[in-house]
C-alpha positions in Angstrom: -0.2 0.2 0.3 1.4 3.2 -0.9 2.1 6.0 1.6 0.9 9.4 0.3 1.9 12.7 2.7 0.5 15.5 1.6 2.3 19.1 1.9 0.9 22.8 1.9 2.0 24.3 -1.4 4.1 27.1 -0.4 2.6 30.3 -2.6 5.0 32.7 -4.0 3.9 36.3 -3.6 2.3 38.0 -6.8 0.5 40.5 -8.7 -3.3 39.1 -7.7 -4.8 36.4 -9.9 -5.1 36.6 -13.6 -6.1 34.2 -16.7 -3.5 33.9 -19.6 -4.7 34.1 -23.1 -5.2 30.6 -24.0 -2.6 28.9 -26.2 -4.4 26.0 -27.6 -7.5 24.3 -28.5 -9.1 21.2 -27.1 -10.4 20.4 -23.4 -7.1 18.2 -22.7 -3.1 18.0 -23.2 -0.6 15.9 -22.2 3.0 16.3 -22.8 6.2 15.6 -21.2 8.9 18.1 -20.3 11.0 19.4 -23.0 14.6 20.6 -22.3 13.4 24.2 -23.1 10.1 23.9 -20.8 12.0 23.1 -17.6 15.6 23.4 -17.2 18.2 22.3 -14.7 19.5 24.7 -11.8 22.6 26.1 -11.8 23.3 23.8 -8.7 24.1 21.0 -10.5 21.3 18.7 -9.7 19.6 16.4 -12.2 16.1 17.4 -13.8 13.6 14.7 -13.3 11.4 12.9 -15.3 7.9 15.1 -15.7 5.4 14.4 -17.1 2.2 17.1 -17.5 -1.9 17.3 -18.4 -4.2 19.9 -18.8 -8.3 19.0 -18.9 -10.9 21.4 -19.1 -11.6 24.5 -21.0 -9.9 28.5 -20.4 -11.0 29.8 -17.8 -11.5 26.8 -15.7 -8.3 24.7 -16.6 -6.7 22.8 -14.2 -2.9 21.1 -14.5 -1.7 17.9 -13.1 2.0 17.4 -13.0 3.3 14.4 -11.8 7.1 14.7 -11.3 9.3 11.6 -10.9 12.2 11.6 -8.2 13.7 8.0 -8.1 15.6 7.2 -5.0 13.7 9.9 -3.1 11.9 8.5 0.3 9.9 11.5 1.5 9.0 14.7 1.3 11.7 16.0 3.6 14.5 15.0 1.3 13.2 17.9 -1.3 11.9 21.5 -1.2 8.9 22.0 -3.7 7.3 25.5 -3.9 4.9 26.4 -6.1 4.1 30.1 -7.3 1.3 31.2 -10.0 3.5 30.2 -12.8 6.1 27.6 -12.1 6.4 24.5 -9.6 10.2 24.4 -8.2 11.7 20.9 -7.2 15.1 20.9 -5.2 16.8 18.5 -3.4 18.3 14.9 -3.0 20.1 15.3 -6.6 17.5 16.5 -8.6 16.4 20.2 -9.8 13.2 21.6 -11.3 12.2 25.0 -12.2 9.4 24.0 -14.4 7.4 27.1 -16.1 3.4 26.3 -15.9 1.5 26.4 -19.6 -1.2 29.1 -17.5 -1.3 30.9 -14.4 -2.6 28.7 -11.7 -4.3 29.7 -8.6 -1.2 28.4 -6.0 -3.2 29.5 -3.3 -5.7 26.5 -4.1 -2.9 24.0 -5.2 -2.2 20.6 -3.6 0.7 18.4 -3.5 1.1 14.7 -3.2 4.2 12.7 -2.5 4.0 8.7 -3.2 6.9 6.8 -1.2 6.3 3.8 -2.8 6.5 5.1 -6.4 8.9 8.2 -5.9 6.3 10.4 -7.3 5.2 14.0 -6.5 2.0 14.5 -7.8 0.8 18.6 -7.8 -3.1 19.7 -8.9 -3.8 23.0 -9.5 -6.8 25.1 -10.9 -6.3 27.7 -13.5 -6.2 31.3 -11.9 -9.4 34.0 -12.9 
């Protein structure tokens, strides 16, 4: 049975909520991160595998970001920061600064970690 830990997303200060224009049509999208979307930081950590899924239509879309963190046993091993425009994960040899495809409501973001699968899942609704 997978042990899951919930963590409160730490929201960085922003200039308020806003919606970005929808860039693509359709009600769902899924992709793996490419090197130009999120970049490893200069601290030398490796970039983990990332899967991003978007559901719904603007202005009520939501996103799910899955981050594979092999070798990580607990959330205490990493630092997670969620802002309106990015998700940052650092520690345990990993470094991820992932820009999001649209602004999210970071105060409503939820993060869960599965220690059995070493997988971090972040869910957040679109900011409006």
